[in-house]
DOKOLPA-418262 format. One line per field, with one value per residue (C-alpha): residue in three letters; z, x, y. Coordinates in steps of 0.2 Angstrom, whole numbers, plus 5000, padded with zeros to 4 digits. Example, Ala and Ser with C-alpha at 12.3 -4.5 7.8 and 13.67 -1.06 7.14 Angstrom:
BEGIN
res = (ala  ser)
up = (5039  5036)
east = (5062  5068)
north = (4978  4995)
REM end
This chain:
BEGIN
res = (met  pro  tyr  pro  ile  ile  asp  ala  leu  ala  gly  thr  trp  leu  met  ala  asp  gly  arg  ile  tyr  asp  phe  asn  ser  glu  leu  thr  glu  glu  leu  arg  lys  pro  val  gly  his  leu  met  tyr  tyr  glu  val  ile  arg  ile  ala  asp  asn  thr  pro  leu  phe  trp  asp  asp  his  met  asp  arg  leu  arg  gly  ser  ile  gly  gly  ser  phe  glu  leu  arg  gly  asp  leu  leu  ser  glu  ser  lys  gln  leu  leu  glu  arg  his  leu  ser  ile  gly  ser  glu  leu  glu  gly  leu  asn  leu  arg  ile  val  val  thr  pro  glu  ile  arg  val  ile  his  leu  ile  pro  ser  tyr  tyr  pro  asp  leu  glu  gln  leu  gly  gln  gly  val  ser  thr  leu  ile  ile  asp  trp  glu  arg  asp  lys  pro  asn  val  lys  val  ile  lys  pro  asp  tyr  lys  ala  ala  val  ala  his  gly  phe  ala  arg  arg  ser  ile  phe  gly  ser  pro  phe  glu  leu  leu  leu  ala  asp  lys  gln  gly  tyr  leu  thr  glu  gly  ser  arg  ser  asn  leu  phe  phe  ile  arg  gly  asp  glu  val  leu  ser  ala  pro  asp  asn  arg  ile  leu  leu  gly  val  thr  arg  lys  tyr  val  met  gln  ala  ile  glu  arg  ala  gly  ala  lys  met  val  val  glu  met  ile  thr  ala  gln  asp  leu  ala  asn  glu  ala  ile  asp  ala  ala  phe  leu  ser  gly  ser  pro  ile  asp  leu  leu  pro  ile  ser  ser  ile  asp  asp  ile  pro  leu  thr  ser  ala  asn  asn  glu  leu  phe  met  arg  val  asn  gln  glu  tyr  his  ala  ile  met  leu  glu  trp  ile  asp  ser  his  arg  gln  tyr  arg  ala  ile  gly  pro  glu)
up = (5021  5021  5025  5028  5016  5029  5043  5054  5052  5055  5056  5058  5042  5026  5009  5001  4983  4983  5001  5017  5032  5050  5059  5068  5054  5049  5032  5041  5053  5037  5029  5045  5041  5032  5014  5002  4985  4978  4983  4974  4983  4984  4998  4994  5005  5010  5008  5011  5010  4992  4988  4981  4964  4962  4944  4945  4959  4948  4933  4944  4950  4934  4929  4944  4939  4922  4914  4926  4931  4927  4939  4944  4950  4952  4964  4965  4968  4981  4990  4991  4998  5011  5015  5016  5028  5040  5038  5041  5059  5061  5058  5054  5039  5039  5045  5037  5022  5010  5006  4991  4991  4975  4971  4958  4971  4980  4980  4998  5003  5020  5030  5039  5050  5042  5047  5044  5052  5067  5066  5072  5059  5046  5052  5055  5045  5049  5052  5041  5041  5026  5023  5010  4999  4980  4974  4960  4951  4958  4947  4954  4971  4978  4996  4999  5017  5015  5012  5026  5038  5031  5034  5052  5057  5049  5059  5075  5073  5079  5075  5085  5080  5087  5079  5060  5052  5036  5028  5013  5001  4995  4980  4978  4972  4987  4977  4987  4976  4987  5003  5010  5008  4999  4985  4988  4981  4983  4981  4974  4971  4959  4954  4960  4959  4958  4953  4936  4934  4931  4948  4959  4963  4953  4966  4962  4974  4964  4948  4955  4963  4946  4941  4957  4953  4935  4943  4955  4941  4947  4936  4937  4935  4934  4946  4961  4976  4988  5007  5003  4992  5008  5019  5006  5007  4989  4992  5000  5006  5003  5004  5003  4994  4997  4997  5016  5019  5004  5004  5020  5023  5029  5044  5044  5035  5046  5056  5044  5048  5034  5035  5023  5030  5028  5010  4999  4984  4994  5002  4985  4978  4994  4991  4972  4977  4989  4976  4963  4977  4981  4962  4959  4973  4967  4949  4955  4966  4960  4968  4986  4998  5004  5022  5031  5030)
east = (5026  5044  5045  5059  5066  5065  5053  5047  5064  5065  5079  5097  5104  5099  5105  5109  5116  5123  5130  5125  5123  5120  5105  5118  5127  5128  5119  5105  5103  5103  5088  5077  5077  5063  5066  5055  5057  5046  5050  5044  5042  5037  5032  5035  5030  5043  5036  5047  5063  5056  5052  5034  5029  5045  5044  5026  5033  5047  5036  5024  5039  5046  5028  5027  5044  5038  5055  5058  5075  5084  5082  5100  5108  5103  5088  5084  5103  5104  5088  5094  5111  5101  5089  5104  5114  5099  5097  5116  5113  5098  5085  5066  5060  5042  5031  5042  5040  5053  5053  5061  5063  5070  5073  5084  5099  5097  5090  5087  5081  5076  5065  5049  5036  5021  5004  4998  4981  4980  4970  4954  4954  4958  4943  4930  4936  4941  4933  4935  4930  4927  4937  4935  4950  4953  4970  4975  4986  4980  4991  5007  5015  5022  5025  5013  5014  4998  4990  4999  4992  4975  4976  4983  4969  4956  4965  4962  4943  4932  4916  4904  4915  4930  4947  4948  4960  4959  4952  4941  4943  4927  4929  4919  4904  4904  4910  4922  4937  4951  4959  4972  4985  4975  4963  4945  4932  4913  4903  4886  4880  4892  4900  4915  4915  4930  4932  4940  4959  4961  4952  4964  4982  4984  4989  5001  4991  4975  4982  4983  4966  4959  4966  4959  4942  4941  4948  4935  4921  4915  4912  4923  4913  4919  4906  4909  4898  4893  4890  4871  4872  4880  4865  4853  4860  4865  4881  4884  4902  4918  4936  4953  4969  4986  5004  5006  4988  4985  4965  4956  4937  4929  4917  4910  4911  4909  4893  4887  4891  4896  4898  4911  4922  4908  4904  4906  4913  4925  4932  4933  4943  4954  4958  4962  4973  4983  4986  4992  5004  5012  5013  5022  5035  5039  5042  5054  5066  5079  5073  5074  5087  5098  5102  5116  5114)
north = (5110  5102  5083  5072  5059  5045  5041  5026  5017  4998  4987  4994  5000  5011  5010  5027  5029  5011  5012  5006  5017  5013  5024  5033  5041  5059  5055  5047  5062  5073  5063  5065  5083  5091  5095  5105  5097  5082  5064  5049  5033  5015  5004  4985  4971  4958  4940  4925  4937  4942  4960  4956  4961  4970  4973  4982  4993  4999  5002  5013  5022  5026  5031  5042  5051  5053  5056  5071  5064  5048  5033  5029  5013  4994  4996  4978  4973  4987  4982  4963  4969  4979  4963  4951  4962  4961  4942  4941  4946  4935  4949  4944  4951  4945  4959  4973  4983  4990  5009  5016  5035  5045  5063  5070  5071  5054  5037  5029  5011  5006  4996  5002  4993  4985  4990  4972  4967  4957  4940  4947  4961  4948  4937  4951  4965  4983  5000  5014  5033  5045  5061  5074  5073  5072  5069  5081  5068  5051  5040  5048  5042  5057  5063  5077  5085  5093  5075  5068  5082  5079  5060  5062  5073  5059  5045  5055  5054  5040  5032  5021  5007  5015  5021  5018  5006  5015  5032  5032  5047  5055  5067  5083  5074  5063  5047  5036  5033  5024  5022  5034  5020  5006  5003  5001  4989  4985  4970  4969  4952  4944  4961  4969  4988  5000  5018  5022  5020  5039  5043  5032  5027  5012  5000  4985  4974  4979  4972  4955  4958  4960  4943  4936  4942  4935  4918  4919  4920  4937  4951  4968  4984  5002  5011  5023  5023  5036  5036  5038  5021  5013  5020  5013  4996  4996  4986  4968  4970  4981  4977  4986  4980  4985  4980  4978  4972  4960  4959  4965  4966  4981  4979  4998  5014  5029  5022  5010  4992  4979  4960  4959  4946  4933  4938  4922  4931  4940  4925  4917  4932  4933  4914  4916  4931  4922  4908  4921  4928  4912  4908  4924  4922  4904  4910  4925  4915  4926  4942  4932  4939  4924  4923  4914  4894)
REM end
C-alpha cells in the first residue's frame, strides 16, 4: 500500500534537498501523493529550540538505511535553517516535533504536531491496549503502510478505561515487546524490565532512560511480560518512553488497572531522566536554533 512522504504538517514551510518550500508549492503537493518505495524517517522532539538527542537520531537513521544509499546533505544545518525560519516570524516550536524522511531520491524535513500528554495524563498515567503485531525488522525505523493500518484499527478500539493513548505490541507467543510509537518498561520491586534489544526498535529516549535507571539505583533486567503475567499481578507498574512523550506512566493495559504514576521507583527514574535531558541540552547549545532578538 503506497504512503505519502509527508503527512500531519505543522508550521508554514518544509525543507527538501536543502531548499525551503511553503506548503502551497508544487513540490509540497507532490510529496503529499502516495509512493510505493521504502522511506526511512526519524521524529525528533524540539526542546528549548533544540532538536533533542540529535546525534543519536542520526546514528539510528544511518543504521536503518544500512548503507543501501548515501545520506546526502547537512541535515543538522538544514534542520536549523527550517527552525530559524519559523522562529523569524514568531512561531512557537515547543510542542512540535521535527520529522526527517529520506529516500534514495529525496530528503525532506518538516514540523509535525506532537502527541505530548496533558497534565492529567502525566499525573495519573495513560490507558493502553494490546494488539497482535510482531515487527519483522524491529531495529529499522521505516514507514510501512500495513503497520500503519493495523495501528489505526487498534486506536479505534476502546477498553473499560476509554480510548487508548498507546498500543502495546504482542508477539506470536503473547509477549509484550514495545509500544506502537514508544518503548515499554515494567517495574517489579527494584527491577526495571525491558524486552531484548533485538526484539524492539531501539528508541533514542530509551538509551537515556537506561542511564536514568542506573542513576536511580535500580536494576535493569532483560525480560518480557505477557498479558497473563499482568492478570496475575506479577508487576508493580509500567511506563512508556519516546521522543515526544519522555517517560509516561501507564494507568491501564486492556482492562487491567495499574497505579504506575505513584510508583516510587518510576518517580525516581523520571526525575533522573529529566535531569539528563537538561544536561544534554546545556552541553549541546551549538544545535539550538536562534530566533530574532
